[in-house]
DRENFIVEX-46013 format. One record per atom (N, C-alpha, C, O, CB): residue in one letter; atom name; z, y, x. Coordinates in Angstrom, 3 decimals. Glycine has a CB too. Layout:
N
+------+------+----------+----------+----------+
: rest : atom :        Z :        Y :        X :
+------+------+----------+----------+----------+
:    a :   CA :        Z :        Y :        X :
...
+------+------+----------+----------+----------+
//
This chain:
106
+------+------+----------+----------+----------+
: rest : atom :        Z :        Y :        X :
+------+------+----------+----------+----------+
:    m :    N :  102.900 :   69.037 :   80.231 :
:    m :   CA :  103.482 :   67.810 :   80.722 :
:    m :    C :  104.971 :   68.009 :   80.954 :
:    m :    O :  105.462 :   69.133 :   81.057 :
:    m :   CB :  102.785 :   67.352 :   82.006 :
:    g :    N :  105.662 :   66.903 :   81.032 :
:    g :   CA :  107.095 :   66.957 :   81.238 :
:    g :    C :  107.463 :   66.738 :   82.693 :
:    g :    O :  106.599 :   66.719 :   83.569 :
:    g :   CB :  107.783 :   65.935 :   80.373 :
:    l :    N :  108.739 :   66.574 :   82.937 :
:    l :   CA :  109.237 :   66.309 :   84.271 :
:    l :    C :  109.374 :   64.809 :   84.469 :
:    l :    O :  109.799 :   64.098 :   83.559 :
:    l :   CB :  110.582 :   67.018 :   84.507 :
:    w :    N :  109.017 :   64.324 :   85.650 :
:    w :   CA :  109.125 :   62.897 :   85.924 :
:    w :    C :  110.550 :   62.572 :   86.317 :
:    w :    O :  111.131 :   63.222 :   87.186 :
:    w :   CB :  108.142 :   62.465 :   87.032 :
:    m :    N :  111.117 :   61.547 :   85.663 :
:    m :   CA :  112.489 :   61.139 :   85.932 :
:    m :    C :  112.506 :   59.679 :   86.369 :
:    m :    O :  111.759 :   58.856 :   85.840 :
:    m :   CB :  113.385 :   61.349 :   84.686 :
:    r :    N :  113.358 :   59.365 :   87.333 :
:    r :   CA :  113.475 :   57.986 :   87.808 :
:    r :    C :  114.367 :   57.203 :   86.850 :
:    r :    O :  115.416 :   57.688 :   86.426 :
:    r :   CB :  114.046 :   57.938 :   89.259 :
:    s :    N :  113.941 :   55.994 :   86.517 :
:    s :   CA :  114.742 :   55.097 :   85.688 :
:    s :    C :  114.551 :   53.681 :   86.215 :
:    s :    O :  113.896 :   53.487 :   87.239 :
:    s :   CB :  114.342 :   55.201 :   84.172 :
:    s :    N :  115.099 :   52.715 :   85.547 :
:    s :   CA :  114.949 :   51.321 :   85.971 :
:    s :    C :  114.216 :   50.529 :   84.911 :
:    s :    O :  114.408 :   50.732 :   83.713 :
:    s :   CB :  116.317 :   50.684 :   86.258 :
:    c :    N :  113.376 :   49.628 :   85.373 :
:    c :   CA :  112.665 :   48.771 :   84.436 :
:    c :    C :  113.507 :   47.522 :   84.180 :
:    c :    O :  114.623 :   47.400 :   84.685 :
:    c :   CB :  111.253 :   48.393 :   84.981 :
:    h :    N :  112.965 :   46.607 :   83.398 :
:    h :   CA :  113.685 :   45.382 :   83.044 :
:    h :    C :  113.992 :   44.512 :   84.257 :
:    h :    O :  114.880 :   43.662 :   84.197 :
:    h :   CB :  112.882 :   44.586 :   82.042 :
:    q :    N :  113.263 :   44.716 :   85.365 :
:    q :   CA :  113.494 :   43.932 :   86.572 :
:    q :    C :  114.446 :   44.644 :   87.519 :
:    q :    O :  114.716 :   44.145 :   88.612 :
:    q :   CB :  112.178 :   43.643 :   87.277 :
:    g :    N :  114.960 :   45.804 :   87.118 :
:    g :   CA :  115.861 :   46.551 :   87.968 :
:    g :    C :  115.148 :   47.353 :   89.048 :
:    g :    O :  115.787 :   47.964 :   89.904 :
:    g :   CB :  116.831 :   45.622 :   88.599 :
:    v :    N :  113.812 :   47.347 :   89.001 :
:    v :   CA :  113.019 :   48.082 :   89.977 :
:    v :    C :  112.816 :   49.484 :   89.440 :
:    v :    O :  112.615 :   49.663 :   88.239 :
:    v :   CB :  111.651 :   47.377 :   90.261 :
:    g :    N :  112.863 :   50.481 :   90.309 :
:    g :   CA :  112.690 :   51.857 :   89.865 :
:    g :    C :  111.301 :   52.130 :   89.336 :
:    g :    O :  110.309 :   51.595 :   89.831 :
:    g :   CB :  112.989 :   52.797 :   90.984 :
:    q :    N :  111.249 :   52.962 :   88.332 :
:    q :   CA :  109.975 :   53.435 :   87.818 :
:    q :    C :  110.165 :   54.884 :   87.417 :
:    q :    O :  111.292 :   55.375 :   87.353 :
:    q :   CB :  109.472 :   52.566 :   86.616 :
:    y :    N :  109.084 :   55.557 :   87.152 :
:    y :   CA :  109.177 :   56.951 :   86.750 :
:    y :    C :  108.655 :   57.085 :   85.332 :
:    y :    O :  107.686 :   56.428 :   84.951 :
:    y :   CB :  108.391 :   57.870 :   87.720 :
:    e :    N :  109.291 :   57.923 :   84.569 :
:    e :   CA :  108.796 :   58.196 :   83.230 :
:    e :    C :  108.918 :   59.689 :   82.967 :
:    e :    O :  109.737 :   60.386 :   83.565 :
:    e :   CB :  109.572 :   57.374 :   82.161 :
:    c :    N :  108.084 :   60.149 :   82.063 :
:    c :   CA :  108.020 :   61.570 :   81.790 :
:    c :    C :  109.049 :   61.930 :   80.727 :
:    c :    O :  109.293 :   61.157 :   79.800 :
:    c :   CB :  106.604 :   61.978 :   81.343 :
:    s :    N :  109.649 :   63.103 :   80.866 :
:    s :   CA :  110.649 :   63.544 :   79.899 :
:    s :    C :  110.008 :   63.948 :   78.575 :
:    s :    O :  110.705 :   64.056 :   77.566 :
:    s :   CB :  111.450 :   64.709 :   80.466 :
:    n :    N :  108.716 :   64.168 :   78.559 :
:    n :   CA :  108.002 :   64.528 :   77.341 :
:    n :    C :  107.272 :   63.296 :   76.826 :
:    n :    O :  106.082 :   63.123 :   77.090 :
:    n :   CB :  107.009 :   65.704 :   77.593 :
:    r :    N :  107.973 :   62.446 :   76.099 :
:    r :   CA :  107.397 :   61.177 :   75.657 :
:    r :    C :  106.241 :   61.339 :   74.684 :
:    r :    O :  105.412 :   60.438 :   74.561 :
:    r :   CB :  108.458 :   60.340 :   75.024 :
:    a :    N :  106.168 :   62.462 :   73.993 :
:    a :   CA :  105.048 :   62.678 :   73.078 :
:    a :    C :  103.754 :   62.888 :   73.848 :
:    a :    O :  102.671 :   62.681 :   73.300 :
:    a :   CB :  105.320 :   63.879 :   72.169 :
:    f :    N :  103.848 :   63.294 :   75.102 :
:    f :   CA :  102.652 :   63.612 :   75.867 :
:    f :    C :  102.351 :   62.572 :   76.938 :
:    f :    O :  101.183 :   62.299 :   77.215 :
:    f :   CB :  102.798 :   64.967 :   76.503 :
:    c :    N :  103.371 :   61.993 :   77.538 :
:    c :   CA :  103.179 :   61.082 :   78.661 :
:    c :    C :  103.700 :   59.691 :   78.321 :
:    c :    O :  104.519 :   59.515 :   77.419 :
:    c :   CB :  103.877 :   61.620 :   79.914 :
:    r :    N :  103.212 :   58.727 :   79.057 :
:    r :   CA :  103.693 :   57.363 :   78.932 :
:    r :    C :  104.422 :   56.970 :   80.213 :
:    r :    O :  104.327 :   57.661 :   81.227 :
:    r :   CB :  102.527 :   56.387 :   78.638 :
:    t :    N :  105.132 :   55.885 :   80.160 :
:    t :   CA :  105.820 :   55.388 :   81.338 :
:    t :    C :  104.809 :   54.854 :   82.337 :
:    t :    O :  103.837 :   54.202 :   81.956 :
:    t :   CB :  106.834 :   54.302 :   80.960 :
:    i :    N :  105.035 :   55.128 :   83.609 :
:    i :   CA :  104.223 :   54.555 :   84.676 :
:    i :    C :  104.858 :   53.229 :   85.056 :
:    i :    O :  106.031 :   53.199 :   85.426 :
:    i :   CB :  104.115 :   55.520 :   85.915 :
:    p :    N :  104.114 :   52.132 :   84.974 :
:    p :   CA :  104.712 :   50.827 :   85.272 :
:    p :    C :  105.116 :   50.698 :   86.737 :
:    p :    O :  104.620 :   51.424 :   87.599 :
:    p :   CB :  103.742 :   49.716 :   84.911 :
:    c :    N :  106.014 :   49.773 :   86.999 :
:    c :   CA :  106.485 :   49.520 :   88.356 :
:    c :    C :  105.374 :   48.855 :   89.153 :
:    c :    O :  105.073 :   47.680 :   88.943 :
:    c :   CB :  107.762 :   48.638 :   88.350 :
:    l :    N :  104.779 :   49.585 :   90.044 :
:    l :   CA :  103.722 :   49.035 :   90.882 :
:    l :    C :  103.987 :   49.355 :   92.344 :
:    l :    O :  103.051 :   49.509 :   93.130 :
:    l :   CB :  102.353 :   49.579 :   90.456 :
:    g :    N :  105.240 :   49.453 :   92.705 :
:    g :   CA :  105.593 :   49.796 :   94.066 :
:    g :    C :  105.801 :   51.292 :   94.190 :
:    g :    O :  106.073 :   51.974 :   93.202 :
:    g :   CB :  104.519 :   49.321 :   95.037 :
:    t :    N :  105.673 :   51.796 :   95.398 :
:    t :   CA :  105.916 :   53.201 :   95.661 :
:    t :    C :  104.747 :   54.040 :   95.172 :
:    t :    O :  103.593 :   53.765 :   95.498 :
:    t :   CB :  106.158 :   53.436 :   97.150 :
:    i :    N :  105.053 :   55.054 :   94.396 :
:    i :   CA :  104.045 :   55.978 :   93.889 :
:    i :    C :  104.437 :   57.369 :   94.366 :
:    i :    O :  105.577 :   57.799 :   94.189 :
:    i :   CB :  103.927 :   55.915 :   92.315 :
:    d :    N :  103.491 :   58.060 :   94.966 :
:    d :   CA :  103.734 :   59.439 :   95.388 :
:    d :    C :  103.663 :   60.315 :   94.153 :
:    d :    O :  102.573 :   60.589 :   93.650 :
:    d :   CB :  102.704 :   59.905 :   96.476 :
:    m :    N :  104.810 :   60.759 :   93.658 :
:    m :   CA :  104.860 :   61.510 :   92.406 :
:    m :    C :  104.321 :   62.928 :   92.555 :
:    m :    O :  104.234 :   63.661 :   91.569 :
:    m :   CB :  106.279 :   61.560 :   91.893 :
:    t :    N :  103.957 :   63.324 :   93.772 :
:    t :   CA :  103.343 :   64.631 :   93.960 :
:    t :    C :  101.825 :   64.540 :   93.987 :
:    t :    O :  101.146 :   65.562 :   94.086 :
:    t :   CB :  103.847 :   65.266 :   95.241 :
:    n :    N :  101.285 :   63.326 :   93.900 :
:    n :   CA :   99.845 :   63.115 :   93.963 :
:    n :    C :   99.315 :   62.761 :   92.572 :
:    n :    O :   99.430 :   61.610 :   92.151 :
:    n :   CB :   99.498 :   61.999 :   94.983 :
:    p :    N :   98.739 :   63.727 :   91.849 :
:    p :   CA :   98.282 :   63.462 :   90.485 :
:    p :    C :   97.165 :   62.426 :   90.411 :
:    p :    O :   97.023 :   61.743 :   89.397 :
:    p :   CB :   97.815 :   64.741 :   89.855 :
:    i :    N :   96.382 :   62.303 :   91.458 :
:    i :   CA :   95.296 :   61.310 :   91.465 :
:    i :    C :   95.885 :   59.904 :   91.516 :
:    i :    O :   95.436 :   59.014 :   90.794 :
:    i :   CB :   94.338 :   61.540 :   92.671 :
:    q :    N :   96.882 :   59.705 :   92.360 :
:    q :   CA :   97.532 :   58.393 :   92.457 :
:    q :    C :   98.256 :   58.058 :   91.146 :
:    q :    O :   98.234 :   56.912 :   90.700 :
:    q :   CB :   98.531 :   58.366 :   93.649 :
:    i :    N :   98.886 :   59.047 :   90.541 :
:    i :   CA :   99.556 :   58.839 :   89.259 :
:    i :    C :   98.544 :   58.425 :   88.199 :
:    i :    O :   98.771 :   57.476 :   87.449 :
:    i :   CB :  100.303 :   60.113 :   88.820 :
:    l :    N :   97.427 :   59.143 :   88.141 :
:    l :   CA :   96.373 :   58.834 :   87.174 :
:    l :    C :   95.830 :   57.425 :   87.385 :
:    l :    O :   95.694 :   56.653 :   86.436 :
:    l :   CB :   95.236 :   59.856 :   87.279 :
:    k :    N :   95.527 :   57.104 :   88.623 :
:    k :   CA :   94.984 :   55.783 :   88.958 :
:    k :    C :   95.952 :   54.674 :   88.546 :
:    k :    O :   95.538 :   53.666 :   87.974 :
:    k :   CB :   94.685 :   55.690 :   90.466 :
:    t :    N :   97.221 :   54.861 :   88.834 :
:    t :   CA :   98.235 :   53.857 :   88.500 :
:    t :    C :   98.445 :   53.759 :   86.994 :
:    t :    O :   98.508 :   52.659 :   86.444 :
:    t :   CB :   99.558 :   54.189 :   89.188 :
:    r :    N :   98.552 :   54.898 :   86.332 :
:    r :   CA :   98.823 :   54.906 :   84.893 :
:    r :    C :   97.703 :   54.240 :   84.101 :
:    r :    O :   97.963 :   53.513 :   83.142 :
:    r :   CB :   99.018 :   56.335 :   84.405 :
:    l :    N :   96.461 :   54.487 :   84.504 :
:    l :   CA :   95.326 :   53.908 :   83.779 :
:    l :    C :   94.910 :   52.541 :   84.316 :
:    l :    O :   94.053 :   51.877 :   83.734 :
:    l :   CB :   94.148 :   54.849 :   83.839 :
:    g :    N :   95.515 :   52.122 :   85.424 :
:    g :   CA :   95.186 :   50.816 :   86.002 :
:    g :    C :   93.776 :   50.760 :   86.557 :
:    g :    O :   93.095 :   49.744 :   86.420 :
:    g :   CB :   95.358 :   49.736 :   84.968 :
:    l :    N :   93.328 :   51.845 :   87.184 :
:    l :   CA :   91.962 :   51.931 :   87.683 :
:    l :    C :   91.863 :   51.515 :   89.142 :
:    l :    O :   92.758 :   51.797 :   89.939 :
:    l :   CB :   91.434 :   53.338 :   87.515 :
:    s :    N :   90.779 :   50.849 :   89.486 :
:    s :   CA :   90.465 :   50.566 :   90.884 :
:    s :    C :   89.889 :   51.842 :   91.503 :
:    s :    O :   89.679 :   52.833 :   90.803 :
:    s :   CB :   89.458 :   49.359 :   91.016 :
:    d :    N :   89.636 :   51.817 :   92.797 :
:    d :   CA :   89.033 :   52.976 :   93.455 :
:    d :    C :   87.660 :   53.290 :   92.875 :
:    d :    O :   87.330 :   54.451 :   92.634 :
:    d :   CB :   88.922 :   52.735 :   94.959 :
:    v :    N :   86.872 :   52.259 :   92.654 :
:    v :   CA :   85.521 :   52.439 :   92.109 :
:    v :    C :   85.591 :   52.985 :   90.685 :
:    v :    O :   84.844 :   53.898 :   90.333 :
:    v :   CB :   84.739 :   51.101 :   92.132 :
:    a :    N :   86.482 :   52.432 :   89.867 :
:    a :   CA :   86.624 :   52.887 :   88.484 :
:    a :    C :   87.161 :   54.325 :   88.429 :
:    a :    O :   86.733 :   55.113 :   87.586 :
:    a :   CB :   87.558 :   51.941 :   87.705 :
:    l :    N :   88.094 :   54.666 :   89.324 :
:    l :   CA :   88.613 :   56.028 :   89.381 :
:    l :    C :   87.497 :   57.007 :   89.709 :
:    l :    O :   87.397 :   58.069 :   89.094 :
:    l :   CB :   89.738 :   56.135 :   90.419 :
:    a :    N :   86.662 :   56.655 :   90.671 :
:    a :   CA :   85.535 :   57.510 :   91.052 :
:    a :    C :   84.586 :   57.708 :   89.873 :
:    a :    O :   84.133 :   58.824 :   89.620 :
:    a :   CB :   84.777 :   56.905 :   92.249 :
:    a :    N :   84.287 :   56.639 :   89.158 :
:    a :   CA :   83.398 :   56.744 :   87.997 :
:    a :    C :   84.034 :   57.591 :   86.898 :
:    a :    O :   83.352 :   58.395 :   86.262 :
:    a :   CB :   83.056 :   55.346 :   87.454 :
:    y :    N :   85.323 :   57.417 :   86.673 :
:    y :   CA :   86.050 :   58.156 :   85.643 :
:    y :    C :   86.023 :   59.659 :   85.912 :
:    y :    O :   85.853 :   60.457 :   84.990 :
:    y :   CB :   87.496 :   57.665 :   85.562 :
:    l :    N :   86.192 :   60.042 :   87.181 :
:    l :   CA :   86.222 :   61.457 :   87.547 :
:    l :    C :   84.850 :   62.017 :   87.921 :
:    l :    O :   84.690 :   63.227 :   88.078 :
:    l :   CB :   87.172 :   61.660 :   88.694 :
:    g :    N :   83.853 :   61.126 :   88.065 :
:    g :   CA :   82.511 :   61.579 :   88.404 :
:    g :    C :   82.367 :   62.058 :   89.835 :
:    g :    O :   81.646 :   63.019 :   90.106 :
:    g :   CB :   82.110 :   62.668 :   87.485 :
:    v :    N :   83.057 :   61.386 :   90.758 :
:    v :   CA :   82.997 :   61.749 :   92.178 :
:    v :    C :   82.630 :   60.508 :   92.986 :
:    v :    O :   82.768 :   59.391 :   92.489 :
:    v :   CB :   84.359 :   62.350 :   92.669 :
:    p :    N :   82.164 :   60.684 :   94.229 :
:    p :   CA :   81.897 :   59.527 :   95.088 :
:    p :    C :   83.175 :   58.718 :   95.333 :
:    p :    O :   84.283 :   59.254 :   95.304 :
:    p :   CB :   81.294 :   59.985 :   96.431 :
:    r :    N :   82.995 :   57.421 :   95.575 :
:    r :   CA :   84.129 :   56.522 :   95.795 :
:    r :    C :   84.993 :   56.990 :   96.954 :
:    r :    O :   86.220 :   56.961 :   96.854 :
:    r :   CB :   83.638 :   55.104 :   96.056 :
:    t :    N :   84.386 :   57.416 :   98.043 :
:    t :   CA :   85.170 :   57.858 :   99.205 :
:    t :    C :   86.010 :   59.096 :   98.872 :
:    t :    O :   87.121 :   59.252 :   99.377 :
:    t :   CB :   84.239 :   58.160 :  100.393 :
:    t :    N :   85.479 :   59.959 :   98.033 :
:    t :   CA :   86.241 :   61.141 :   97.616 :
:    t :    C :   87.468 :   60.716 :   96.823 :
:    t :    O :   88.570 :   61.204 :   97.071 :
:    t :   CB :   85.361 :   62.096 :   96.775 :
:    a :    N :   87.283 :   59.810 :   95.871 :
:    a :   CA :   88.404 :   59.318 :   95.062 :
:    a :    C :   89.456 :   58.647 :   95.944 :
:    a :    O :   90.653 :   58.843 :   95.734 :
:    a :   CB :   87.901 :   58.329 :   93.988 :
:    i :    N :   89.028 :   57.870 :   96.913 :
:    i :   CA :   89.964 :   57.195 :   97.823 :
:    i :    C :   90.741 :   58.223 :   98.640 :
:    i :    O :   91.961 :   58.124 :   98.774 :
:    i :   CB :   89.209 :   56.221 :   98.764 :
:    n :    N :   90.034 :   59.207 :   99.182 :
:    n :   CA :   90.704 :   60.240 :   99.992 :
:    n :    C :   91.697 :   61.049 :   99.164 :
:    n :    O :   92.768 :   61.405 :   99.657 :
:    n :   CB :   89.668 :   61.181 :  100.616 :
:    w :    N :   91.355 :   61.341 :   97.921 :
:    w :   CA :   92.290 :   62.052 :   97.044 :
:    w :    C :   93.498 :   61.173 :   96.733 :
:    w :    O :   94.638 :   61.638 :   96.754 :
:    w :   CB :   91.591 :   62.485 :   95.734 :
:    s :    N :   93.240 :   59.904 :   96.446 :
:    s :   CA :   94.306 :   58.984 :   96.045 :
:    s :    C :   95.305 :   58.731 :   97.171 :
:    s :    O :   96.512 :   58.683 :   96.933 :
:    s :   CB :   93.708 :   57.665 :   95.588 :
:    n :    N :   94.808 :   58.571 :   98.387 :
:    n :   CA :   95.726 :   58.271 :   99.494 :
:    n :    C :   96.258 :   59.525 :  100.190 :
:    n :    O :   97.004 :   59.423 :  101.164 :
:    n :   CB :   95.028 :   57.393 :  100.511 :
:    g :    N :   95.885 :   60.691 :   99.704 :
:    g :   CA :   96.443 :   61.932 :  100.219 :
:    g :    C :   95.758 :   62.491 :  101.452 :
:    g :    O :   96.228 :   63.479 :  102.016 :
:    g :   CB :   97.853 :   61.728 :  100.523 :
:    k :    N :   94.650 :   61.883 :  101.889 :
:    k :   CA :   93.939 :   62.415 :  103.057 :
:    k :    C :   93.313 :   63.770 :  102.754 :
:    k :    O :   93.205 :   64.625 :  103.632 :
:    k :   CB :   92.859 :   61.434 :  103.517 :
:    r :    N :   92.908 :   63.952 :  101.520 :
:    r :   CA :   92.318 :   65.219 :  101.084 :
:    r :    C :   92.982 :   65.644 :   99.779 :
:    r :    O :   93.435 :   64.806 :   98.999 :
:    r :   CB :   90.769 :   65.091 :  100.906 :
:    k :    N :   93.034 :   66.941 :   99.553 :
:    k :   CA :   93.575 :   67.487 :   98.305 :
:    k :    C :   92.418 :   67.764 :   97.349 :
:    k :    O :   91.417 :   68.355 :   97.753 :
:    k :   CB :   94.405 :   68.791 :   98.569 :
:    p :    N :   92.538 :   67.350 :   96.098 :
:    p :   CA :   91.485 :   67.653 :   95.139 :
:    p :    C :   91.435 :   69.154 :   94.848 :
:    p :    O :   92.468 :   69.823 :   94.872 :
:    p :   CB :   91.702 :   66.863 :   93.840 :
:    p :    N :   90.246 :   69.684 :   94.575 :
:    p :   CA :   90.140 :   71.108 :   94.250 :
:    p :    C :   90.734 :   71.398 :   92.872 :
:    p :    O :   91.027 :   70.482 :   92.103 :
:    p :   CB :   88.670 :   71.562 :   94.299 :
:    a :    N :   90.905 :   72.664 :   92.579 :
:    a :   CA :   91.492 :   73.080 :   91.301 :
:    a :    C :   90.701 :   72.546 :   90.117 :
:    a :    O :   91.284 :   72.200 :   89.090 :
:    a :   CB :   91.569 :   74.599 :   91.224 :
:    v :    N :   89.398 :   72.476 :   90.247 :
:    v :   CA :   88.575 :   71.995 :   89.135 :
:    v :    C :   88.890 :   70.521 :   88.819 :
:    v :    O :   88.846 :   70.120 :   87.656 :
:    v :   CB :   87.070 :   72.162 :   89.470 :
:    a :    N :   89.202 :   69.727 :   89.826 :
:    a :   CA :   89.570 :   68.329 :   89.589 :
:    a :    C :   90.903 :   68.239 :   88.857 :
:    a :    O :   91.071 :   67.407 :   87.965 :
:    a :   CB :   89.643 :   67.557 :   90.917 :
:    h :    N :   91.850 :   69.096 :   89.234 :
:    h :   CA :   93.141 :   69.119 :   88.534 :
:    h :    C :   92.942 :   69.503 :   87.070 :
:    h :    O :   93.568 :   68.928 :   86.180 :
:    h :   CB :   94.118 :   70.106 :   89.220 :
:    r :    N :   92.075 :   70.472 :   86.830 :
:    r :   CA :   91.808 :   70.907 :   85.451 :
:    r :    C :   91.140 :   69.787 :   84.660 :
:    r :    O :   91.467 :   69.572 :   83.493 :
:    r :   CB :   90.918 :   72.173 :   85.438 :
:    l :    N :   90.206 :   69.075 :   85.286 :
:    l :   CA :   89.546 :   67.944 :   84.626 :
:    l :    C :   90.577 :   66.891 :   84.227 :
:    l :    O :   90.509 :   66.350 :   83.123 :
:    l :   CB :   88.472 :   67.321 :   85.551 :
:    i :    N :   91.519 :   66.597 :   85.101 :
:    i :   CA :   92.561 :   65.607 :   84.799 :
:    i :    C :   93.409 :   66.074 :   83.625 :
:    i :    O :   93.763 :   65.271 :   82.761 :
:    i :   CB :   93.453 :   65.356 :   86.036 :
:    e :    N :   93.739 :   67.358 :   83.581 :
:    e :   CA :   94.511 :   67.901 :   82.457 :
:    e :    C :   93.752 :   67.742 :   81.143 :
:    e :    O :   94.329 :   67.338 :   80.134 :
:    e :   CB :   94.839 :   69.383 :   82.698 :
:    v :    N :   92.459 :   68.060 :   81.159 :
:    v :   CA :   91.635 :   67.950 :   79.950 :
:    v :    C :   91.527 :   66.486 :   79.518 :
:    v :    O :   91.641 :   66.178 :   78.332 :
:    v :   CB :   90.223 :   68.547 :   80.193 :
:    l :    N :   91.308 :   65.588 :   80.478 :
:    l :   CA :   91.213 :   64.163 :   80.147 :
:    l :    C :   92.530 :   63.644 :   79.581 :
:    l :    O :   92.525 :   62.790 :   78.694 :
:    l :   CB :   90.817 :   63.349 :   81.386 :
:    r :    N :   93.649 :   64.145 :   80.076 :
:    r :   CA :   94.960 :   63.723 :   79.564 :
:    r :    C :   95.151 :   64.172 :   78.121 :
:    r :    O :   95.680 :   63.424 :   77.299 :
:    r :   CB :   96.091 :   64.286 :   80.445 :
:    v :    N :   94.723 :   65.389 :   77.814 :
:    v :   CA :   94.814 :   65.878 :   76.439 :
:    v :    C :   93.945 :   65.018 :   75.520 :
:    v :    O :   94.364 :   64.654 :   74.421 :
:    v :   CB :   94.385 :   67.366 :   76.356 :
:    i :    N :   92.743 :   64.698 :   75.974 :
:    i :   CA :   91.861 :   63.830 :   75.177 :
:    i :    C :   92.506 :   62.467 :   74.989 :
:    i :    O :   92.450 :   61.900 :   73.897 :
:    i :   CB :   90.473 :   63.678 :   75.853 :
:    e :    N :   93.119 :   61.934 :   76.044 :
:    e :   CA :   93.771 :   60.621 :   75.966 :
:    e :    C :   94.861 :   60.606 :   74.902 :
:    e :    O :   95.003 :   59.628 :   74.167 :
:    e :   CB :   94.365 :   60.238 :   77.325 :
:    v :    N :   95.630 :   61.690 :   74.819 :
:    v :   CA :   96.744 :   61.759 :   73.877 :
:    v :    C :   96.262 :   62.073 :   72.463 :
:    v :    O :   96.697 :   61.446 :   71.497 :
:    v :   CB :   97.752 :   62.811 :   74.330 :
:    m :    N :   95.367 :   63.043 :   72.350 :
:    m :   CA :   94.967 :   63.515 :   71.022 :
:    m :    C :   93.858 :   62.683 :   70.389 :
:    m :    O :   93.753 :   62.615 :   69.164 :
:    m :   CB :   94.521 :   64.944 :   71.109 :
:    a :    N :   93.035 :   62.054 :   71.213 :
:    a :   CA :   91.917 :   61.259 :   70.691 :
:    a :    C :   91.746 :   60.002 :   71.544 :
:    a :    O :   90.790 :   59.896 :   72.312 :
:    a :   CB :   90.597 :   62.095 :   70.674 :
:    p :    N :   92.679 :   59.042 :   71.408 :
:    p :   CA :   92.638 :   57.854 :   72.263 :
:    p :    C :   91.343 :   57.053 :   72.144 :
:    p :    O :   90.891 :   56.461 :   73.125 :
:    p :   CB :   93.797 :   56.965 :   71.937 :
:    d :    N :   90.744 :   57.027 :   70.958 :
:    d :   CA :   89.479 :   56.288 :   70.803 :
:    d :    C :   88.373 :   56.939 :   71.622 :
:    d :    O :   87.580 :   56.249 :   72.262 :
:    d :   CB :   89.064 :   56.219 :   69.317 :
:    v :    N :   88.323 :   58.248 :   71.601 :
:    v :   CA :   87.333 :   58.973 :   72.397 :
:    v :    C :   87.599 :   58.732 :   73.885 :
:    v :    O :   86.672 :   58.474 :   74.652 :
:    v :   CB :   87.366 :   60.496 :   72.071 :
:    h :    N :   88.866 :   58.818 :   74.286 :
:    h :   CA :   89.219 :   58.599 :   75.685 :
:    h :    C :   88.824 :   57.199 :   76.133 :
:    h :    O :   88.382 :   57.011 :   77.266 :
:    h :   CB :   90.717 :   58.818 :   75.898 :
:    g :    N :   88.982 :   56.220 :   75.255 :
:    g :   CA :   88.592 :   54.848 :   75.596 :
:    g :    C :   87.131 :   54.731 :   75.978 :
:    g :    O :   86.768 :   53.903 :   76.814 :
:    g :   CB :   88.878 :   53.929 :   74.443 :
:    h :    N :   86.295 :   55.552 :   75.373 :
:    h :   CA :   84.878 :   55.541 :   75.689 :
:    h :    C :   84.565 :   56.240 :   77.019 :
:    h :    O :   83.481 :   56.067 :   77.577 :
:    h :   CB :   84.104 :   56.196 :   74.571 :
:    l :    N :   85.511 :   57.021 :   77.515 :
:    l :   CA :   85.314 :   57.713 :   78.789 :
:    l :    C :   85.701 :   56.848 :   79.977 :
:    l :    O :   85.279 :   57.109 :   81.103 :
:    l :   CB :   86.113 :   58.996 :   78.815 :
:    l :    N :   86.509 :   55.811 :   79.727 :
:    l :   CA :   86.933 :   54.924 :   80.796 :
:    l :    C :   85.775 :   54.035 :   81.245 :
:    l :    O :   84.953 :   53.628 :   80.424 :
:    l :   CB :   88.122 :   54.067 :   80.342 :
:    p :    N :   85.704 :   53.731 :   82.547 :
:    p :   CA :   84.668 :   52.828 :   83.016 :
:    p :    C :   84.788 :   51.464 :   82.344 :
:    p :    O :   85.880 :   51.060 :   81.943 :
:    p :   CB :   84.742 :   52.679 :   84.534 :
:    q :    N :   83.682 :   50.765 :   82.222 :
:    q :   CA :   83.667 :   49.456 :   81.553 :
:    q :    C :   84.659 :   48.483 :   82.183 :
:    q :    O :   85.431 :   47.834 :   81.477 :
:    q :   CB :   82.263 :   48.857 :   81.597 :
:    s :    N :   84.638 :   48.385 :   83.485 :
:    s :   CA :   85.540 :   47.476 :   84.194 :
:    s :    C :   86.572 :   48.294 :   84.942 :
:    s :    O :   86.237 :   48.997 :   85.896 :
:    s :   CB :   84.759 :   46.549 :   85.168 :
:    k :    N :   87.839 :   48.208 :   84.514 :
:    k :   CA :   88.902 :   48.965 :   85.168 :
:    k :    C :   89.388 :   48.261 :   86.420 :
:    k :    O :   89.960 :   48.904 :   87.301 :
:    k :   CB :   90.064 :   49.185 :   84.213 :
:    g :    N :   89.175 :   46.963 :   86.521 :
:    g :   CA :   89.693 :   46.210 :   87.656 :
:    g :    C :   88.860 :   46.406 :   88.902 :
:    g :    O :   87.867 :   47.134 :   88.911 :
:    g :   CB :   89.761 :   44.748 :   87.321 :
:    k :    N :   89.300 :   45.726 :   89.966 :
:    k :   CA :   88.597 :   45.846 :   91.261 :
:    k :    C :   87.324 :   45.059 :   91.266 :
:    k :    O :   86.610 :   45.047 :   92.269 :
:    k :   CB :   89.479 :   45.381 :   92.404 :
+------+------+----------+----------+----------+
//
């Protein structure tokens, strides 16, 4: 992965984008994002609700919420799972599409 850099969107609102454009996409402007929280970044980038995030990662909803809001830190295995899912997303987007929950919204 690349380094996250602050830039401005078309509305003049700050957003973050990755310096490695071949690997990462721009995170849309959705308010304040904790750039040190990979779960929150993942949730925002994929547009997942708490329930959809939990289904995507295969964890209980409360666990996903606690990871997302920073109350708990995900274990190393969760970080590795996110890395693997990101590689699948980039290298095989059709396969990754099948891994996403049916309903991404709330």
